[in-house]
Structures are given as structure tokens and as C-alpha cells.
C-alpha positions in Angstrom: 0.0 0.0 0.0 1.4 3.4 -1.0 -0.3 6.6 -0.1 0.6 10.3 -0.8 -0.6 13.4 0.9 0.5 17.1 0.9 0.3 19.6 3.7 2.0 23.0 4.0 4.1 22.4 1.0 5.5 19.1 2.3 4.6 15.8 0.6 4.3 12.6 2.5 4.6 9.1 1.2 3.5 6.2 3.4 4.1 2.6 2.4 3.3 -0.6 4.4 4.1 -4.2 3.8 3.8 -7.4 5.9 6.8 -9.6 5.7 6.8 -13.3 6.6 9.9 -13.1 8.6 10.7 -12.5 12.3 11.4 -9.0 13.4 15.0 -9.9 14.1 15.6 -10.9 10.5 13.7 -7.8 9.2 15.8 -5.5 11.3 19.0 -7.2 10.2 18.1 -6.8 6.6 16.8 -3.2 6.6 19.4 -1.8 9.0 22.3 -2.9 6.7 22.8 0.0 4.2 24.3 -2.3 1.6 20.9 -4.0 1.2 19.4 -0.7 -0.1 20.9 -1.5 -3.5 19.0 -4.8 -3.6 15.6 -3.1 -3.3 16.3 -0.1 -5.6 15.4 -0.4 -9.2 18.5 -1.3 -11.3 17.9 1.6 -13.8 18.7 4.0 -10.9 22.3 2.7 -10.7 22.3 3.1 -6.9 25.9 3.0 -5.5 27.1 3.6 -1.9 30.2 5.7 -2.1 31.2 5.8 1.5 32.5 3.2 4.0 29.6 1.8 5.9 29.9 0.6 9.5 28.7 -3.0 10.4 26.1 -1.6 12.7 23.8 1.3 12.1 24.1 4.2 14.6 22.7 7.7 15.1 25.0 10.2 13.5 26.1 7.8 10.8 26.7 9.5 7.4 26.1 7.5 4.2 27.0 8.9 0.8 25.8 7.5 -2.5 25.1 8.2 -6.1 21.8 7.5 -7.7 20.2 8.2 -11.1 17.4 10.6 -10.5 16.5 11.0 -14.2 17.7 9.1 -17.3 21.4 10.1 -17.8 21.5 12.3 -14.6 23.2 10.9 -11.5 23.1 12.8 -8.2 25.4 12.6 -5.2 23.3 12.1 -2.1 24.3 12.4 1.6 22.1 11.1 4.3 22.5 10.9 8.1 21.0 8.3 10.3 19.5 10.6 12.9 17.7 8.1 15.2 17.9 4.4 15.9 15.8 2.3 18.2 16.9 -1.3 17.5 14.2 -3.5 16.1 11.7 -0.7 16.3 12.7 2.2 13.9 15.4 4.2 12.4 15.3 7.6 10.7 17.4 8.9 7.8 17.5 12.5 6.7 19.1 14.0 3.5 21.9 16.4 4.3 22.8 17.1 0.6 20.8 15.9 -2.5 18.0 16.6 -4.8 15.3 17.6 -2.2 15.0 20.7 -0.1 14.0 18.3 2.7 13.9 14.5 3.0 13.0 12.8 6.2 12.5 9.0 6.0 11.1 7.0 9.0 11.4 3.2 8.9 9.2 1.4 11.4 9.0 -2.3 12.2 6.2 -3.9 14.1 6.2 -7.5 15.3 2.9 -9.0 14.3 3.7 -12.6 15.3 6.8 -14.7 15.9 7.2 -15.1 12.1 5.6 -11.9 10.8 6.7 -8.2 10.7 4.9 -5.2 9.5 7.2 -2.7 7.9 6.1 0.9 7.5 7.9 3.7 5.6 7.0 7.3 6.0 8.8 9.8 3.9 8.2 13.6 4.3 9.9 15.6 1.5 9.9 19.1 0.0 10.9 19.8 -3.6 12.9 22.8 -4.5 12.0 25.4 -7.2 8.6 26.5 -5.9 5.9 26.3 -8.6 8.3 24.4 -11.0 8.9 21.9 -8.2 5.2 21.4 -7.8 4.9 20.8 -11.6 7.8 18.3 -11.4 6.0 16.5 -8.5 2.9 16.2 -10.6 4.6 15.2 -13.8 7.2 12.7 -12.6 8.6 12.8 -9.0 5.4 11.2 -7.5 5.4 8.5 -10.2 9.1 7.9 -9.7 8.7 7.4 -6.0 5.7 5.2 -6.5 7.7 3.1 -8.9 10.6 2.7 -6.5 8.3 1.6 -3.7 6.4 -0.8 -6.0 9.7 -2.3 -7.1 10.7 -2.7 -3.4 7.4 -4.3 -2.7 7.9 -6.9 -5.4 11.5 -7.6 -4.5 10.6 -8.0 -0.8 7.7 -10.3 -1.7 10.2 -12.5 -3.6 12.8 -12.4 -0.9 10.5 -13.0 2.1 7.0 -13.9 1.2 7.3 -16.5 -1.5 6.1 -20.0 -0.8 8.8 -21.9 1.0 
């Protein structure tokens, strides 16, 4: 499920997915930055460019390059600002294509073998009216495609018949 809203010039994307894995396994997978490449569409050519610590921690800086449009790659710097193990972590863009990017990753134990994962992204696009036009024309669709791709990959990794 992917849902978009807008309030006071800030867009919000919410995505939820139930995974047929224990919360420990979900946390291990999603708190490892190197797994982000596995759940990002290949055409975006996502590449981490910084060293990444074995364990995620508040204050951790991660740099990467990502294709934001065909033929255009962008350097992106995020900081992990909060971590509560097996519950949530938050990353925020420090430098990149958005005026603001605040991504909350929540994990809820539903049973011993099932975890609900919820992403909430609050973002603001630069360039005022032109940014609003870009949101309508392609940014919203691009983000929706990214999360639909993630959904499909995660279904294959964790929810397929065993």
C-alpha cells in the first residue's frame, strides 16, 4: 500500500508491507545500508560511495550516487539521525535533490514469524511552482515506482512460498 498526501508544501509518502519473517531478520536486513541496492530499481544505478559501519548508529553519514533521471546521476548524503533497535530508524538527507527528505522506517512485530514494515517519507521539492509541476509530472510517479519495485523484491525475498 502506497499513499501520498500534501500539507503546508510538504509531501508525505506512506508505504506498508507485511513480511513473513521474524522482526530480528527484518531489522538485520533493513538496517544494513548495503541492502538498499538490492531493493532499488536497477535503472537507478544506486551505488554507496562511503564506507559503511557494520552496525547502524545515530549520526552515521552515508553517501551514495543515484540516477534521478535518465542520464542524470546525483550525489546524495544522508544521516541516520535516530535508531531504536528492532523498532525504527530515521534517515535525513543532508545534501541531495530535495529541499527536505525525512525517512522514517518502522518495524512492528505481528507474530513470531511476521513483521509489518512501514515507511513514512516527508519531503519538500525545490524550485517552488516548478517543483510542484515536477512532483505532478514525474517525481510522485518515480517514488511510487521505487516503492512498487521494493514491494515486489521483498515479496520475492521474504513472502514467496517456502
